[in-house]
C-alpha positions as CSV (number, residue, x, y, z in Angstrom):
1,M,20.3,21.0,7.3
2,K,18.6,18.9,10.1
3,I,15.2,19.6,8.6
4,I,16.3,18.5,5.1
5,S,17.8,15.3,6.6
6,F,14.6,14.5,8.4
7,F,12.5,14.8,5.3
8,L,14.9,12.6,3.4
9,L,15.0,9.9,6.0
10,F,11.3,10.1,7.1
11,P,10.0,7.9,4.2
12,L,12.6,5.2,5.1
13,I,11.7,5.3,8.8
14,T,8.0,5.0,8.1
15,W,8.5,2.3,5.5
16,S,10.6,0.2,7.8
17,Q,7.9,0.3,10.5
18,A,5.2,-1.2,8.3
19,L,4.3,-4.7,9.5
20,P,4.4,-7.2,6.6
21,Y,1.4,-9.4,6.2
22,R,3.3,-12.4,4.7
23,W,4.6,-14.8,7.3
24,D,7.9,-15.4,5.4
25,E,8.6,-11.6,5.5
26,L,8.0,-11.2,9.2
27,T,10.9,-11.1,11.6
28,A,10.9,-13.3,14.7
29,S,10.3,-10.2,16.9
30,D,7.4,-9.1,14.6
31,W,5.5,-12.4,15.0
32,E,3.8,-11.6,18.3
33,M,2.8,-8.2,17.1
34,A,1.4,-9.6,13.8
35,L,-0.7,-12.1,15.7
36,K,-2.1,-9.4,18.0
37,K,-2.8,-7.0,15.1
38,S,-4.5,-9.8,13.1
39,D,-6.4,-11.1,16.2
40,S,-4.8,-14.5,15.4
41,T,-6.4,-14.5,11.9
42,C,-4.2,-16.3,9.3
43,I,-4.8,-17.1,5.7
44,L,-3.4,-20.2,4.0
45,P,-3.4,-19.7,0.2
46,I,-4.0,-23.2,-1.3
47,G,-3.9,-23.8,-5.1
48,I,-3.5,-26.7,-7.5
49,L,-1.0,-27.2,-10.2
50,E,-2.9,-28.1,-13.4
51,K,-2.8,-27.5,-17.1
52,H,-4.7,-24.4,-18.3
53,G,-4.3,-24.9,-22.0
54,P,-1.1,-24.1,-24.0
55,H,-1.2,-20.4,-23.0
56,G,-1.8,-20.4,-19.2
57,P,0.6,-20.9,-16.4
58,I,0.3,-24.2,-14.5
59,G,0.0,-22.4,-11.2
60,S,-2.8,-20.1,-12.3
61,D,-5.1,-21.1,-9.5
62,L,-2.5,-20.3,-6.8
63,I,-1.5,-17.0,-8.5
64,K,-5.2,-15.9,-8.1
65,V,-5.4,-17.1,-4.5
66,R,-2.1,-15.3,-3.7
67,E,-3.6,-12.1,-5.1
68,W,-6.9,-12.4,-3.3
69,S,-5.0,-13.0,-0.1
70,A,-3.0,-9.8,-0.6
71,R,-6.2,-7.8,-1.4
72,A,-7.9,-9.2,1.7
73,T,-5.1,-8.0,4.0
74,K,-5.5,-4.4,2.6
75,K,-9.0,-4.4,4.0
76,E,-8.2,-6.1,7.2
77,Y,-4.8,-7.2,8.5
78,A,-4.2,-11.0,8.6
79,V,-1.0,-13.1,8.5
80,V,-0.7,-14.9,5.2
81,F,1.1,-18.2,5.3
82,P,3.4,-19.4,2.5
83,D,1.7,-20.7,-0.6
84,Y,0.6,-24.4,-0.5
85,F,0.2,-26.5,-3.6
86,Y,-2.3,-29.3,-3.3
87,G,-4.6,-31.4,-5.4
88,Q,-5.1,-34.4,-7.6
89,I,-6.4,-34.3,-11.2
90,N,-7.0,-37.7,-12.7
91,E,-7.2,-36.5,-16.3
92,A,-3.6,-35.1,-16.0
93,K,-2.1,-38.6,-15.4
94,L,-1.1,-39.0,-19.0
95,T,0.0,-35.5,-19.8
96,Q,3.4,-33.9,-20.0
97,L,4.8,-31.8,-17.2
98,R,3.2,-34.0,-14.5
99,V,4.4,-35.0,-11.1
100,L,2.9,-38.2,-9.7
101,F,3.0,-39.2,-6.0
102,S,2.0,-42.6,-4.6
103,I,-0.9,-42.6,-2.2
104,R,1.5,-44.2,0.4
105,I,3.4,-40.8,0.7
106,F,0.2,-39.2,2.1
107,I,-0.8,-42.1,4.3
108,H,2.6,-42.5,6.1
């Protein structure tokens, strides 16, 4: 019975010991271990919100960057910071589904 219990619990034990690469999935106690494992290498996925025609998601660029970050950590461990949306597209000023910020927000 003990052997059967071990084989049933072993996948749960090994899965729980895997160190997540995403910063928002790390526990506070895992943070130091993650920095050591990554040699303090961190990835900041940056994408822009823009129109990609009537068929594509507005966040297409960030979706791609998020996936590239995940693939990179499979080759070499790094801590991936939460996604960051950034950018300005002048031709999108007069389109629907836009969010406009004053330049004063970024200066102050």
